[in-house]
C-alpha positions in Angstrom: 4.6 21.0 16.3 1.7 23.5 16.5 3.6 25.5 19.2 6.5 25.8 16.7 4.1 27.0 14.0 2.6 29.6 16.3 6.1 30.9 17.1 7.0 31.2 13.5 3.8 33.1 12.7 4.4 35.4 15.6 7.9 36.2 14.2 6.2 37.3 11.0 7.1 34.2 8.9 4.3 33.7 6.3 3.4 30.0 6.4 0.7 28.5 4.2 -0.8 25.0 4.3 -0.6 22.9 1.1 -3.5 20.4 1.1 -2.0 18.3 -1.6 1.2 17.6 0.2 -0.3 18.0 3.7 2.5 20.2 4.7 3.1 23.8 5.8 5.5 25.8 3.6 6.8 29.3 3.1 4.8 31.6 0.9 6.1 32.0 -2.6 8.7 34.7 -2.9 9.6 34.8 0.8 13.0 34.0 2.1 14.4 34.1 5.6 16.5 37.1 6.4 20.3 36.4 6.6 21.8 36.2 10.0 24.2 38.9 11.1 27.9 38.0 11.0 30.3 39.1 13.7 33.4 41.0 12.6 35.6 37.9 13.3 33.2 35.7 11.2 33.3 38.2 8.3 37.1 38.4 8.4 37.5 34.6 8.5 35.0 34.1 5.7 36.5 36.7 3.3 40.1 35.6 4.0 39.3 31.9 3.3 37.3 32.7 0.2 40.1 34.9 -1.2 42.7 32.2 -0.5 40.5 29.3 -2.0 39.6 31.4 -5.0 43.0 32.6 -6.1 45.0 31.0 -8.8 46.8 28.5 -6.6 43.6 27.7 -4.6 40.9 25.1 -5.0 40.3 24.2 -8.7 36.9 25.2 -10.0 36.2 27.5 -7.0 37.5 30.7 -8.4 34.1 32.3 -7.8 34.9 32.1 -4.1 37.3 35.0 -4.6 34.6 37.0 -6.4 32.1 36.3 -3.6 34.7 37.5 -1.1 35.2 40.8 -3.0 31.4 41.4 -3.1 31.1 40.8 0.7 34.0 43.1 1.3 32.6 45.9 -0.9 29.3 45.9 1.1 31.0 46.6 4.4 31.6 50.0 6.0 34.9 51.7 5.3 36.2 50.9 8.7 35.6 47.2 8.4 37.1 47.2 4.9 40.3 48.6 6.3 40.4 46.0 9.0 40.0 43.3 6.3 42.8 44.7 4.3 45.0 44.7 7.4 44.1 41.1 8.1 44.8 40.1 4.5 48.3 41.5 4.7 48.9 39.7 8.0 47.6 36.2 6.9 48.7 34.0 4.1 47.4 30.5 3.5 49.6 28.3 1.3 47.9 25.2 0.0 50.0 22.3 -1.1 50.5 22.0 -4.9 47.5 20.6 -6.7 46.4 19.6 -10.1 44.9 22.8 -11.5 42.7 20.8 -14.0 42.2 23.9 -16.2 41.0 21.8 -19.1 38.4 19.9 -17.1 36.0 22.5 -16.1 33.2 21.1 -18.2 33.9 17.6 -16.8 33.6 18.9 -13.3 30.3 20.7 -14.0 28.8 17.7 -15.8 29.8 15.4 -12.9 28.2 17.7 -10.4 25.1 18.0 -12.5 24.9 14.2 -12.9 25.2 13.6 -9.1 22.4 16.1 -8.4 20.1 14.7 -11.1 21.1 11.1 -10.4 22.0 10.5 -14.0 24.5 7.8 -15.1 27.5 8.7 -17.2 29.9 7.0 -19.6 33.5 7.9 -19.3 36.7 7.1 -21.1 39.4 7.0 -18.5 43.2 6.7 -18.5 44.0 4.4 -15.5 47.5 4.4 -14.1 47.3 0.7 -13.4 44.9 -0.6 -16.0 45.5 1.7 -19.0 42.7 3.1 -21.1 39.2 1.9 -20.2 35.6 2.7 -20.8 32.9 2.3 -18.1 29.4 3.3 -17.2 29.5 5.1 -13.9 26.9 6.0 -11.3 28.6 8.9 -9.6 28.0 9.2 -5.9 30.3 11.9 -4.6 32.9 14.4 -5.6 35.9 14.6 -3.3 38.8 17.0 -3.3 41.7 15.4 -1.4 45.3 16.7 -1.2 46.1 17.5 -4.8 43.1 16.7 -7.0 39.4 16.2 -7.5 38.0 12.6 -7.5 34.7 11.1 -8.4 33.5 8.1 -6.4 30.8 5.9 -7.8 29.8 2.4 -9.0 31.6 1.3 -12.1 29.9 -1.2 -14.5 33.3 -2.4 -15.7 34.5 -3.3 -12.2 31.1 -4.1 -10.7 32.1 -2.2 -7.6 32.5 1.3 -6.2 35.7 2.9 -7.4 37.6 6.1 -7.2 38.5 8.0 -10.4 40.9 11.0 -10.7 39.0 13.7 -12.5 42.2 14.8 -14.4 42.4 11.4 -16.1 38.8 11.5 -17.5 39.3 11.8 -21.2 35.6 12.0 -22.3 32.3 12.1 -20.4 28.8 11.5 -21.7 25.7 11.9 -19.7 23.2 9.1 -20.1 19.4 9.0 -19.7 19.6 6.2 -17.1 19.0 7.1 -13.5 20.3 5.5 -10.4 20.0 5.6 -6.6 22.8 6.1 -4.1 22.7 3.1 -1.7 21.2 4.0 1.6 23.9 4.6 4.2 26.7 5.3 1.7 29.3 7.7 2.9 32.8 8.5 1.8 34.0 7.5 5.3 32.4 4.1 5.1 33.7 3.5 1.6 37.3 4.5 2.4 37.3 2.6 5.7 40.8 3.0 7.1 42.6 3.6 3.9 45.7 5.7 4.3 44.4 8.0 1.6 42.0 7.0 -1.1 42.5 3.3 -2.0 41.1 0.8 0.5 42.4 -2.7 -0.2 40.5 -5.9 0.3 41.0 -7.9 3.5 41.2 -7.0 7.2 42.8 -3.9 8.4 46.5 -4.2 9.2 48.4 -2.9 12.2 51.5 -0.9 11.1 54.3 0.2 13.4 57.0 2.5 12.2 60.0 3.8 14.2 61.0 7.3 13.2 64.5 8.6 14.0 65.0 11.6 16.3 65.7 13.9 13.4 62.0 13.7 12.2 60.2 12.3 15.3 58.9 15.7 16.5 57.6 16.7 13.0 55.8 13.4 12.6 54.1 13.7 16.0 52.8 17.2 15.3 50.6 16.1 12.4 47.3 14.2 12.4 48.1 11.8 9.5 45.4 9.3 10.1 42.3 8.9 12.4 43.7 5.7 14.1 47.3 6.9 14.8 49.0 6.5 18.1 52.6 7.3 19.0 55.1 7.0 21.8 58.4 8.8 22.2 61.4 6.5 23.1 64.2 7.3 25.5 66.6 7.8 22.6 64.4 10.5 21.0 62.9 8.2 18.4 59.2 7.8 17.9 57.1 4.6 17.6 54.2 5.4 15.3 51.2 3.0 15.2 48.2 3.0 12.9 45.6 0.6 11.5 45.1 0.8 7.7 43.0 -0.8 5.0 45.9 -1.8 2.8 49.7 -1.4 2.8 50.6 0.1 -0.6 49.6 3.7 0.0 51.3 4.0 3.4 54.5 2.4 2.0 55.1 5.5 -0.2 54.6 7.8 2.7 57.1 5.8 4.8 59.7 5.9 2.0 59.5 9.7 1.9 61.3 9.8 5.2 64.3 7.8 3.8 66.7 6.4 6.4 64.7 8.1 9.3 61.9 5.5 9.1 62.0 1.8 9.8 59.0 -0.5 9.5 58.8 -2.6 12.7 55.7 -4.5 11.5 54.1 -6.1 9.6 56.9 -8.0 7.9 55.2 -7.8 4.5 55.4 -4.0 4.6 59.0 -4.1 5.7 59.8 -6.3 2.8 57.9 -4.1 0.4 59.9 -1.0 1.5 63.2 -2.8 1.6 62.8 -4.2 -1.9 62.0 -0.8 -3.3 65.0 0.7 -1.6 67.3 -2.1 -3.1 66.0 -1.3 -6.6 66.5 2.4 -6.0 70.1 1.9 -4.9 70.7 -0.4 -7.9 69.3 2.2 -10.2 71.6 4.9 -8.8 74.6 2.7 -9.0 73.8 1.6 -12.5 72.9 5.0 -14.0 75.0 7.4 -12.0 78.4 5.8 -11.3 79.8 5.9 -14.9 79.0 9.6 -15.0 80.5 10.2 -11.6 83.6 8.3 -12.5 84.0 10.2 -15.7 83.7 13.5 -13.9 86.1 12.5 -11.1 88.6 11.2 -13.6 88.5 14.3 -15.9 91.2 16.9 -15.3 90.1 20.2 -13.7 89.6 23.2 -16.1 92.9 24.9 -16.8 95.0 22.1 -15.4 97.1 19.6 -17.3 96.7 15.9 -16.7 99.9 14.7 -14.9 102.2 12.6 -17.0 102.0 9.0 -16.3 105.3 7.2 -15.5 106.5 5.0 -18.4 
């Protein structure tokens, strides 16, 4: 340790010893000089900040675009031209997301509460439970796919839950403080959930056969950390994964229509099949009268042929 302290002092870093804490610390008002960025690092940083900070980027991170502009303006003219050329050559299209324009204060209060370890009370519009009120100890903010989520312990559910920030109706910061359990991480909480909702019980092995039409596209994407796949002689793909719950992955499978077939488990196959039956019944019930009326109507400008008497 003393050798490291000597090296820092030789480098001109002003260290002082604090007898109350028994630690060495930097002298007040001193900060370490910023490291030098390579041209490639600068271009990558500015390009990403511009894309994340634009109107279709990451909600609440518009200042990233402003920061990119400031970095760019401080560069020599030659590098600024290089950046403009790169900006014209690269475009990053993020998937559609919930812009959450009306929830900026909610986001800031949540972030402030997590940093200060202050409990909150929220009114929330749950998709499955309807309106509810709960006292929440927020642990983490997570942006995933299309929206921001807050993960924390809910007094109502007496468990750690995930709440979509866009469904928070009101938020009140409380005086109560809390501690995040030691060892808590988002990865441990989510386990092997397909996306955000881990279900109780052991993980399940899921095997799906994808038809040749979509097999290559499926194989090119890392959908889940446990995925494995194997191409078959007929061009189809056997896709295998272990997930903590079947509901979330069932919707993904249905998105591939007749190009996906659940091999196992049987419960997931039944779930998807029953939904497909209800979907077909709905189209038959709602669409067929309209289709029949259109097909039976005479074309514009043509007379209906006379029926034999």
